[in-house]
The first five atom37 places (N, CA, C, CB, O) and aatype in JSON, in Angstrom:
{
  "aatype": [12, 16, 1, 2, 9, 7, 19, 15, 19, 19, 0, 14, 1, 11, 6, 4, 0, 3, 3, 10, 4, 14, 13, 8, 7, 16, 10, 15, 9, 1, 7, 11, 10, 10, 1, 7, 16, 19, 16, 15, 0, 11, 0, 11, 11, 12, 19, 19, 19, 0, 1, 6, 18, 14, 1, 14, 19, 14, 11, 18, 11, 1, 18, 19, 1, 15, 1, 15, 11, 19, 8, 0, 18, 10, 14, 6, 4, 19, 6, 16, 11, 6, 7, 3, 6, 19, 12, 9, 0, 6, 4, 1, 14, 10, 15, 11, 16, 9, 15, 13, 19, 19, 9, 6, 19, 2, 16, 11, 3, 7, 7, 1, 15],
  "atom_mask": [
    [1, 1, 1, 1, 1],
    [1, 1, 1, 1, 1],
    [1, 1, 1, 1, 1],
    [1, 1, 1, 1, 1],
    [1, 1, 1, 1, 1],
    [1, 1, 1, 0, 1],
    [1, 1, 1, 1, 1],
    [1, 1, 1, 1, 1],
    [1, 1, 1, 1, 1],
    [1, 1, 1, 1, 1],
    [1, 1, 1, 1, 1],
    [1, 1, 1, 1, 1],
    [1, 1, 1, 1, 1],
    [1, 1, 1, 1, 1],
    [1, 1, 1, 1, 1],
    [1, 1, 1, 1, 1],
    [1, 1, 1, 1, 1],
    [1, 1, 1, 1, 1],
    [1, 1, 1, 1, 1],
    [1, 1, 1, 1, 1],
    [1, 1, 1, 1, 1],
    [1, 1, 1, 1, 1],
    [1, 1, 1, 1, 1],
    [1, 1, 1, 1, 1],
    [1, 1, 1, 0, 1],
    [1, 1, 1, 1, 1],
    [1, 1, 1, 1, 1],
    [1, 1, 1, 1, 1],
    [1, 1, 1, 1, 1],
    [1, 1, 1, 1, 1],
    [1, 1, 1, 0, 1],
    [1, 1, 1, 1, 1],
    [1, 1, 1, 1, 1],
    [1, 1, 1, 1, 1],
    [1, 1, 1, 1, 1],
    [1, 1, 1, 0, 1],
    [1, 1, 1, 1, 1],
    [1, 1, 1, 1, 1],
    [1, 1, 1, 1, 1],
    [1, 1, 1, 1, 1],
    [1, 1, 1, 1, 1],
    [1, 1, 1, 1, 1],
    [1, 1, 1, 1, 1],
    [1, 1, 1, 1, 1],
    [1, 1, 1, 1, 1],
    [1, 1, 1, 1, 1],
    [1, 1, 1, 1, 1],
    [1, 1, 1, 1, 1],
    [1, 1, 1, 1, 1],
    [1, 1, 1, 1, 1],
    [1, 1, 1, 1, 1],
    [1, 1, 1, 1, 1],
    [1, 1, 1, 1, 1],
    [1, 1, 1, 1, 1],
    [1, 1, 1, 1, 1],
    [1, 1, 1, 1, 1],
    [1, 1, 1, 1, 1],
    [1, 1, 1, 1, 1],
    [1, 1, 1, 1, 1],
    [1, 1, 1, 1, 1],
    [1, 1, 1, 1, 1],
    [1, 1, 1, 1, 1],
    [1, 1, 1, 1, 1],
    [1, 1, 1, 1, 1],
    [1, 1, 1, 1, 1],
    [1, 1, 1, 1, 1],
    [1, 1, 1, 1, 1],
    [1, 1, 1, 1, 1],
    [1, 1, 1, 1, 1],
    [1, 1, 1, 1, 1],
    [1, 1, 1, 1, 1],
    [1, 1, 1, 1, 1],
    [1, 1, 1, 1, 1],
    [1, 1, 1, 1, 1],
    [1, 1, 1, 1, 1],
    [1, 1, 1, 1, 1],
    [1, 1, 1, 1, 1],
    [1, 1, 1, 1, 1],
    [1, 1, 1, 1, 1],
    [1, 1, 1, 1, 1],
    [1, 1, 1, 1, 1],
    [1, 1, 1, 1, 1],
    [1, 1, 1, 0, 1],
    [1, 1, 1, 1, 1],
    [1, 1, 1, 1, 1],
    [1, 1, 1, 1, 1],
    [1, 1, 1, 1, 1],
    [1, 1, 1, 1, 1],
    [1, 1, 1, 1, 1],
    [1, 1, 1, 1, 1],
    [1, 1, 1, 1, 1],
    [1, 1, 1, 1, 1],
    [1, 1, 1, 1, 1],
    [1, 1, 1, 1, 1],
    [1, 1, 1, 1, 1],
    [1, 1, 1, 1, 1],
    [1, 1, 1, 1, 1],
    [1, 1, 1, 1, 1],
    [1, 1, 1, 1, 1],
    [1, 1, 1, 1, 1],
    [1, 1, 1, 1, 1],
    [1, 1, 1, 1, 1],
    [1, 1, 1, 1, 1],
    [1, 1, 1, 1, 1],
    [1, 1, 1, 1, 1],
    [1, 1, 1, 1, 1],
    [1, 1, 1, 1, 1],
    [1, 1, 1, 1, 1],
    [1, 1, 1, 1, 1],
    [1, 1, 1, 0, 1],
    [1, 1, 1, 0, 1],
    [1, 1, 1, 1, 1],
    [1, 1, 1, 1, 1]
  ],
  "atom_positions": [
    [[9.46, 25.77, -29.91], [9.32, 27.23, -30.25], [10.42, 27.66, -31.47], [9.61, 28.12, -28.81], [11.63, 27.44, -31.35]],
    [[9.91, 28.23, -32.51], [10.7, 28.46, -33.37], [11.14, 29.99, -33.39], [10.15, 27.97, -34.48], [10.29, 30.79, -33.01]],
    [[12.28, 30.45, -33.75], [12.65, 31.99, -33.59], [12.49, 32.48, -34.9], [14.15, 32.33, -33.04], [12.54, 31.67, -35.83]],
    [[12.29, 33.7, -35.11], [12.55, 34.54, -36.39], [13.83, 34.69, -36.81], [12.09, 35.82, -36.3], [14.69, 35.3, -36.17]],
    [[14.03, 34.03, -38.11], [15.49, 34.18, -38.51], [15.66, 35.47, -39.42], [16.0, 32.83, -39.33], [16.72, 35.73, -39.98]],
    [[14.52, 36.25, -39.51], [14.71, 37.41, -40.55], [14.57, 37.11, -42.03], [0.0, 0.0, 0.0], [14.82, 37.99, -42.85]],
    [[14.22, 36.03, -42.36], [14.09, 35.56, -43.8], [12.59, 34.92, -43.7], [15.4, 34.38, -44.31], [12.26, 34.28, -42.71]],
    [[11.71, 35.14, -44.82], [10.63, 34.65, -44.98], [10.46, 33.34, -45.52], [10.07, 35.4, -45.55], [9.97, 33.19, -46.64]],
    [[10.88, 32.26, -44.72], [10.79, 30.95, -45.12], [9.86, 30.09, -44.34], [12.04, 30.41, -45.09], [9.41, 30.49, -43.27]],
    [[9.58, 29.04, -44.78], [8.63, 28.15, -43.86], [9.44, 27.39, -42.9], [7.75, 27.08, -44.68], [10.39, 26.68, -43.22]],
    [[9.0, 27.6, -41.69], [9.84, 26.91, -40.53], [9.65, 25.52, -40.7], [9.42, 27.31, -39.03], [8.68, 25.08, -41.3]],
    [[10.66, 24.68, -40.12], [10.46, 23.08, -40.17], [9.42, 22.81, -38.93], [12.08, 22.13, -39.92], [9.41, 23.41, -37.86]],
    [[8.5, 21.7, -39.37], [7.65, 21.31, -38.52], [8.29, 20.53, -37.17], [6.73, 20.53, -39.3], [7.83, 20.61, -36.03]],
    [[9.45, 19.79, -37.58], [10.09, 18.93, -36.48], [10.82, 20.03, -35.36], [11.33, 17.8, -37.24], [11.23, 21.12, -35.76]],
    [[10.91, 19.69, -34.21], [11.68, 20.32, -33.29], [13.01, 19.64, -33.18], [10.98, 20.37, -32.03], [13.17, 18.45, -33.44]],
    [[13.98, 20.44, -32.77], [15.46, 19.75, -32.43], [16.13, 20.53, -31.23], [16.57, 19.84, -33.83], [15.73, 21.57, -30.71]],
    [[17.19, 19.82, -30.94], [17.91, 20.34, -29.75], [19.34, 20.98, -30.21], [18.13, 19.09, -28.67], [20.2, 21.44, -29.45]],
    [[19.4, 20.91, -31.58], [20.75, 21.33, -32.23], [20.95, 22.92, -32.02], [20.76, 20.96, -33.9], [20.15, 23.76, -32.42]],
    [[22.21, 23.2, -31.31], [22.64, 24.43, -30.99], [22.94, 25.13, -32.43], [23.88, 24.34, -30.0], [22.87, 26.36, -32.43]],
    [[23.23, 24.55, -33.54], [23.67, 25.24, -34.74], [22.5, 25.33, -35.54], [24.81, 24.56, -35.48], [22.74, 25.36, -36.75]],
    [[21.16, 25.39, -35.17], [19.92, 25.33, -35.89], [19.56, 26.92, -35.89], [18.74, 24.29, -35.15], [19.44, 27.6, -34.87]],
    [[19.44, 27.31, -37.08], [18.93, 28.76, -37.09], [17.67, 29.05, -36.59], [18.89, 29.27, -38.35], [17.35, 30.19, -36.25]],
    [[16.77, 27.9, -36.5], [15.16, 28.16, -36.04], [15.1, 27.9, -34.51], [13.98, 27.02, -36.85], [14.44, 28.63, -33.77]],
    [[15.86, 26.77, -34.02], [15.69, 26.34, -32.7], [17.1, 26.56, -31.79], [15.23, 24.81, -32.77], [17.09, 26.34, -30.58]],
    [[18.15, 26.94, -32.4], [19.24, 27.0, -31.67], [19.93, 28.59, -31.57], [0.0, 0.0, 0.0], [19.16, 29.54, -31.38]],
    [[21.22, 28.79, -31.69], [21.45, 30.36, -31.37], [22.21, 30.86, -32.54], [22.35, 30.67, -29.92], [22.63, 32.02, -32.53]],
    [[22.46, 29.93, -33.73], [23.18, 30.42, -34.89], [22.37, 31.38, -35.82], [23.66, 29.25, -35.68], [21.29, 31.08, -36.33]],
    [[23.04, 32.59, -35.97], [22.38, 33.68, -36.71], [22.79, 33.72, -38.01], [22.6, 34.96, -36.15], [23.96, 33.42, -38.26]],
    [[21.9, 34.1, -39.08], [22.29, 33.9, -40.68], [22.54, 35.52, -41.02], [20.82, 33.05, -41.8], [21.95, 36.44, -40.44]],
    [[23.44, 35.66, -41.99], [23.6, 36.88, -42.41], [24.11, 36.72, -44.03], [24.61, 37.63, -41.4], [24.53, 35.64, -44.44]],
    [[24.01, 37.84, -44.83], [24.73, 37.74, -46.14], [23.89, 37.12, -47.07], [0.0, 0.0, 0.0], [22.68, 37.35, -47.13]],
    [[24.57, 36.25, -47.9], [23.76, 35.83, -49.03], [22.91, 34.62, -48.9], [24.6, 35.62, -50.09], [23.1, 33.74, -48.06]],
    [[21.91, 34.63, -49.82], [20.88, 33.41, -49.69], [21.01, 32.81, -51.2], [19.1, 33.94, -49.25], [20.86, 33.51, -52.2]],
    [[21.28, 31.6, -51.21], [21.36, 30.86, -52.37], [20.51, 29.74, -52.54], [22.56, 30.46, -52.51], [20.28, 29.01, -51.58]],
    [[19.92, 29.46, -53.83], [19.3, 28.2, -54.05], [20.22, 27.2, -55.05], [17.84, 28.49, -54.68], [21.0, 27.56, -55.93]],
    [[19.92, 26.04, -54.68], [20.6, 24.98, -55.48], [19.99, 23.58, -55.41], [0.0, 0.0, 0.0], [18.82, 23.47, -55.06]],
    [[20.74, 22.5, -55.73], [20.2, 21.22, -55.96], [21.21, 20.35, -55.02], [20.18, 20.79, -57.61], [22.41, 20.31, -55.27]],
    [[20.66, 19.69, -53.96], [21.45, 18.73, -53.14], [22.02, 17.72, -54.13], [20.56, 18.01, -51.99], [21.26, 16.98, -54.75]],
    [[23.45, 17.66, -54.3], [24.0, 16.47, -55.08], [24.6, 15.54, -53.95], [25.21, 16.94, -56.25], [24.64, 14.37, -54.31]],
    [[24.99, 15.73, -52.89], [25.51, 14.64, -52.04], [24.77, 14.88, -50.52], [27.3, 14.71, -51.98], [24.8, 16.0, -50.0]],
    [[24.2, 13.9, -49.98], [23.8, 13.89, -48.56], [24.24, 12.71, -47.86], [22.36, 13.99, -48.42], [23.48, 12.05, -47.16]],
    [[25.47, 12.43, -48.03], [26.22, 11.29, -47.43], [26.58, 11.42, -46.18], [27.32, 11.0, -48.06], [26.44, 10.5, -45.38]],
    [[27.18, 12.78, -45.79], [27.72, 13.15, -44.48], [26.63, 13.26, -43.41], [28.47, 14.46, -44.58], [25.48, 13.5, -43.76]],
    [[26.98, 13.08, -42.03], [26.02, 13.17, -40.97], [25.14, 14.5, -40.99], [26.77, 13.05, -39.66], [23.92, 14.54, -41.14]],
    [[26.01, 15.58, -40.81], [25.32, 16.91, -40.73], [25.58, 17.92, -41.67], [25.58, 17.49, -39.57], [25.4, 19.12, -41.47]],
    [[26.1, 17.3, -42.96], [26.3, 18.17, -44.06], [25.74, 17.81, -45.43], [27.64, 18.35, -44.19], [25.58, 16.61, -45.65]],
    [[25.43, 18.67, -46.38], [25.17, 18.53, -47.68], [25.9, 19.21, -48.76], [24.02, 18.8, -47.79], [26.49, 20.26, -48.49]],
    [[25.92, 18.77, -49.89], [26.88, 19.39, -51.0], [25.73, 20.0, -51.83], [27.95, 18.2, -51.94], [24.9, 19.18, -52.22]],
    [[25.53, 21.34, -52.19], [24.58, 21.95, -52.88], [25.35, 22.53, -54.18], [23.86, 23.01, -51.97], [26.28, 23.33, -54.13]],
    [[24.79, 21.97, -55.36], [25.3, 22.46, -56.7], [24.44, 23.66, -57.16], [25.26, 21.28, -57.81], [23.21, 23.56, -57.16]],
    [[24.98, 24.64, -57.52], [24.2, 25.73, -58.05], [24.81, 25.99, -59.56], [24.32, 27.09, -57.02], [25.99, 25.93, -59.91]],
    [[23.75, 26.27, -60.28], [24.04, 26.6, -61.7], [23.72, 28.29, -62.01], [23.03, 25.57, -62.68], [22.7, 28.83, -61.58]],
    [[24.67, 28.96, -62.75], [24.61, 30.4, -62.93], [25.07, 30.59, -64.4], [25.53, 31.22, -61.84], [25.85, 29.81, -64.95]],
    [[24.58, 31.62, -64.97], [25.06, 32.02, -66.29], [26.47, 32.98, -65.96], [23.76, 32.91, -67.16], [26.56, 33.86, -65.1]],
    [[27.25, 32.65, -66.67], [28.46, 33.55, -66.68], [28.79, 34.2, -67.98], [29.66, 32.8, -66.26], [28.74, 33.45, -68.96]],
    [[29.11, 35.48, -68.16], [29.15, 36.21, -69.33], [30.65, 35.74, -69.89], [28.92, 37.89, -69.05], [31.63, 35.49, -69.17]],
    [[30.59, 35.68, -71.38], [31.63, 35.56, -72.09], [31.92, 36.95, -72.93], [31.45, 34.35, -72.89], [31.52, 37.03, -74.1]],
    [[32.45, 37.77, -72.46], [32.61, 39.16, -73.27], [33.08, 38.93, -74.83], [33.82, 40.16, -72.48], [32.49, 39.52, -75.73]],
    [[33.98, 38.18, -75.04], [34.36, 38.03, -76.45], [33.25, 37.6, -77.33], [35.45, 37.08, -76.58], [33.24, 38.13, -78.45]],
    [[32.45, 36.85, -77.09], [31.17, 36.28, -78.11], [29.94, 36.97, -77.75], [30.81, 34.59, -77.97], [28.94, 36.8, -78.46]],
    [[29.9, 37.89, -76.49], [28.66, 38.47, -76.13], [27.62, 37.6, -75.95], [28.28, 39.36, -77.0], [26.47, 37.75, -76.37]],
    [[28.14, 36.48, -75.16], [26.9, 35.35, -74.69], [27.26, 34.76, -73.42], [26.67, 34.02, -75.78], [28.35, 35.02, -72.92]],
    [[26.58, 34.13, -72.97], [26.76, 33.47, -71.53], [27.01, 32.05, -71.68], [25.48, 33.64, -70.56], [26.6, 31.4, -72.64]],
    [[27.56, 31.67, -70.92], [28.09, 30.03, -70.69], [27.29, 29.53, -69.02], [30.35, 30.01, -70.55], [27.08, 30.25, -68.05]],
    [[27.08, 28.42, -69.15], [26.56, 27.95, -67.72], [27.69, 27.38, -66.95], [25.39, 26.82, -67.8], [28.45, 26.55, -67.44]],
    [[27.8, 27.83, -65.76], [28.82, 27.42, -64.83], [28.05, 26.92, -63.65], [29.84, 28.57, -64.46], [26.86, 27.13, -63.42]],
    [[28.91, 26.24, -62.95], [28.39, 25.23, -61.83], [29.42, 25.61, -60.54], [28.55, 23.39, -62.38], [30.6, 25.91, -60.72]],
    [[28.9, 25.55, -59.41], [29.88, 25.61, -58.23], [29.11, 25.02, -57.26], [30.42, 27.05, -57.77], [27.9, 25.21, -57.21]],
    [[29.81, 24.2, -56.37], [29.46, 23.49, -55.24], [29.7, 24.01, -53.95], [30.01, 22.38, -55.29], [30.82, 24.46, -53.7]],
    [[28.73, 24.01, -53.01], [28.85, 24.81, -51.62], [28.54, 23.66, -50.83], [27.79, 26.2, -51.32], [27.77, 22.77, -51.18]],
    [[29.21, 23.69, -49.69], [28.98, 22.75, -48.5], [28.17, 23.7, -47.55], [30.47, 22.13, -47.76], [28.39, 24.9, -47.41]],
    [[27.07, 22.88, -46.85], [26.09, 23.55, -45.97], [25.76, 22.57, -44.83], [24.76, 23.98, -46.79], [25.66, 21.35, -44.91]],
    [[25.62, 23.27, -43.86], [25.22, 22.51, -42.63], [23.83, 22.13, -42.87], [25.35, 23.34, -41.27], [23.08, 22.87, -43.49]],
    [[23.41, 20.81, -42.32], [22.12, 20.46, -42.37], [21.67, 20.29, -40.66], [21.98, 19.07, -43.37], [22.12, 19.38, -39.96]],
    [[20.89, 21.13, -40.26], [20.26, 20.98, -39.02], [19.5, 19.74, -38.81], [19.44, 22.04, -38.81], [19.16, 19.1, -39.81]],
    [[19.15, 19.24, -37.46], [18.4, 17.97, -37.28], [16.94, 17.98, -37.75], [18.4, 17.6, -35.84], [16.31, 16.97, -38.06]],
    [[16.44, 19.36, -37.76], [15.0, 19.51, -37.9], [14.64, 19.43, -39.21], [14.49, 20.71, -37.38], [13.48, 19.12, -39.49]],
    [[15.64, 19.71, -40.26], [15.6, 19.8, -41.62], [15.82, 18.39, -42.4], [16.62, 20.81, -41.99], [16.92, 17.85, -42.26]],
    [[14.86, 17.77, -43.2], [15.12, 16.5, -43.69], [15.17, 16.72, -45.3], [13.99, 15.43, -43.17], [14.28, 17.29, -45.93]],
    [[16.26, 16.23, -45.81], [16.58, 16.31, -47.25], [17.18, 15.3, -47.87], [17.3, 17.29, -47.52], [17.83, 14.56, -47.14]],
    [[17.15, 15.03, -49.13], [17.91, 14.04, -49.86], [18.22, 14.38, -50.97], [17.39, 12.92, -50.0], [17.76, 15.45, -51.37]],
    [[19.03, 13.64, -51.8], [19.76, 14.12, -52.93], [18.71, 14.39, -53.97], [20.86, 13.12, -53.42], [17.66, 13.74, -53.98]],
    [[18.98, 15.35, -54.87], [17.93, 16.01, -55.92], [16.99, 16.9, -55.29], [0.0, 0.0, 0.0], [16.31, 17.58, -56.06]],
    [[16.81, 17.02, -54.07], [16.1, 18.08, -53.48], [16.51, 19.64, -53.94], [16.3, 17.9, -52.01], [17.69, 19.95, -54.12]],
    [[15.67, 20.35, -54.08], [16.03, 22.03, -54.33], [15.92, 22.61, -52.82], [14.73, 22.98, -55.51], [14.89, 22.48, -52.16]],
    [[17.0, 23.21, -52.37], [17.04, 23.83, -51.17], [17.48, 25.25, -51.17], [17.82, 23.1, -50.36], [17.93, 25.7, -52.23]],
    [[17.42, 25.98, -50.19], [17.66, 27.43, -50.0], [18.79, 27.25, -48.77], [16.14, 28.4, -49.6], [18.7, 26.57, -47.74]],
    [[19.77, 28.03, -49.19], [20.86, 27.82, -47.93], [21.27, 29.37, -47.85], [22.42, 26.6, -48.29], [21.25, 30.08, -48.86]],
    [[21.61, 29.83, -46.66], [21.86, 30.97, -46.13], [23.27, 31.22, -45.36], [20.81, 31.16, -45.35], [23.72, 30.44, -44.52]],
    [[23.81, 32.28, -45.72], [25.17, 32.25, -45.11], [25.27, 32.39, -43.59], [25.97, 33.34, -45.71], [24.36, 33.05, -43.08]],
    [[26.05, 31.97, -42.91], [26.32, 32.14, -41.42], [27.81, 32.27, -41.08], [25.75, 30.92, -40.64], [28.66, 32.38, -41.96]],
    [[28.1, 32.25, -39.79], [29.35, 32.28, -39.4], [30.19, 30.97, -40.03], [29.32, 32.36, -37.85], [29.55, 29.99, -40.42]],
    [[31.74, 31.01, -40.11], [32.12, 29.74, -40.41], [32.09, 28.74, -39.42], [33.28, 29.78, -40.87], [32.58, 29.0, -38.32]],
    [[31.5, 27.46, -39.66], [31.27, 26.5, -39.02], [32.56, 25.51, -38.73], [30.24, 25.97, -39.67], [32.87, 25.05, -37.63]],
    [[33.24, 25.29, -39.99], [34.39, 24.45, -39.99], [35.11, 25.17, -41.3], [34.0, 22.7, -40.11], [34.78, 26.23, -41.83]],
    [[36.07, 24.36, -41.63], [36.87, 24.88, -42.61], [36.2, 25.28, -43.91], [37.85, 23.97, -42.85], [36.41, 26.31, -44.55]],
    [[35.34, 24.25, -44.18], [34.62, 24.37, -45.66], [33.1, 24.74, -45.45], [34.7, 22.83, -46.56], [32.44, 24.88, -46.48]],
    [[32.53, 24.9, -44.38], [31.07, 25.18, -44.1], [30.87, 26.68, -43.48], [30.48, 24.02, -43.03], [31.25, 27.08, -42.38]],
    [[30.18, 27.39, -44.5], [29.9, 28.85, -43.89], [28.35, 29.05, -44.36], [31.05, 30.2, -44.58], [27.89, 30.18, -44.49]],
    [[27.6, 27.91, -44.6], [26.13, 28.18, -45.09], [25.33, 27.16, -44.23], [25.87, 27.93, -46.83], [25.88, 26.22, -43.65]],
    [[24.02, 27.43, -44.19], [23.13, 26.5, -43.43], [21.8, 26.49, -44.09], [22.98, 26.89, -41.92], [21.17, 27.51, -44.37]],
    [[21.39, 25.1, -44.34], [20.14, 24.96, -44.96], [18.97, 25.55, -44.19], [19.91, 23.58, -45.19], [18.89, 25.35, -42.98]],
    [[17.97, 26.35, -44.9], [17.13, 26.95, -44.24], [15.78, 26.38, -44.93], [17.41, 28.46, -44.25], [14.85, 26.28, -44.13]],
    [[15.52, 26.04, -46.07], [14.37, 25.59, -46.65], [14.42, 24.51, -47.78], [13.77, 26.69, -47.11], [15.24, 24.62, -48.69]],
    [[13.54, 23.45, -47.74], [13.8, 22.41, -48.76], [12.27, 22.45, -49.58], [14.25, 20.76, -47.96], [11.11, 22.55, -49.18]],
    [[12.77, 22.35, -50.67], [11.71, 22.06, -51.84], [11.79, 20.81, -52.42], [11.82, 22.97, -52.97], [12.41, 20.71, -53.48]],
    [[11.16, 19.67, -51.82], [11.08, 18.36, -52.7], [10.75, 18.26, -54.08], [10.2, 17.58, -52.2], [9.99, 19.11, -54.56]],
    [[11.25, 17.27, -54.86], [10.85, 17.32, -56.25], [9.42, 16.94, -56.43], [11.71, 16.44, -57.08], [8.93, 17.26, -57.51]],
    [[8.62, 16.3, -55.57], [7.23, 16.19, -55.76], [6.48, 17.5, -55.31], [6.73, 14.98, -55.0], [5.25, 17.49, -55.33]],
    [[7.06, 18.44, -54.98], [6.2, 19.71, -54.59], [5.91, 19.75, -53.13], [0.0, 0.0, 0.0], [5.19, 20.7, -52.81]],
    [[6.3, 18.94, -52.11], [5.87, 19.19, -50.99], [7.11, 19.86, -50.14], [0.0, 0.0, 0.0], [8.27, 19.76, -50.51]],
    [[6.75, 20.47, -49.1], [7.66, 21.24, -48.27], [7.95, 20.38, -46.97], [7.02, 22.69, -47.92], [7.1, 19.66, -46.46]],
    [[9.19, 20.52, -46.51], [9.18, 20.23, -45.01], [9.78, 21.19, -44.18], [9.84, 19.02, -44.71], [9.81, 21.01, -42.96]]
  ]
}
């Protein structure tokens, strides 16, 4: 049974017993929603998401592309690999560097999980 997390995303088909899953556990999400690309999925329950955004340069009245990396928790029911487009949501701090959780995956071939 999946619970309503307050964001209109497609819930994962797979069930999990992870307590830190926003769909099947008790973790609540709040604050920012970010989109980015998974650059590293080597850790067991964590992914590194790189997001690109335009940053203004006032002197030249133009924008420069900036990049930032965000660490996000990966619940057991969500499957992703490097290169996938993901949506992450802010949650309470889960560790020193993790304050986001993966809530939706768009694979490169157009399928959803």
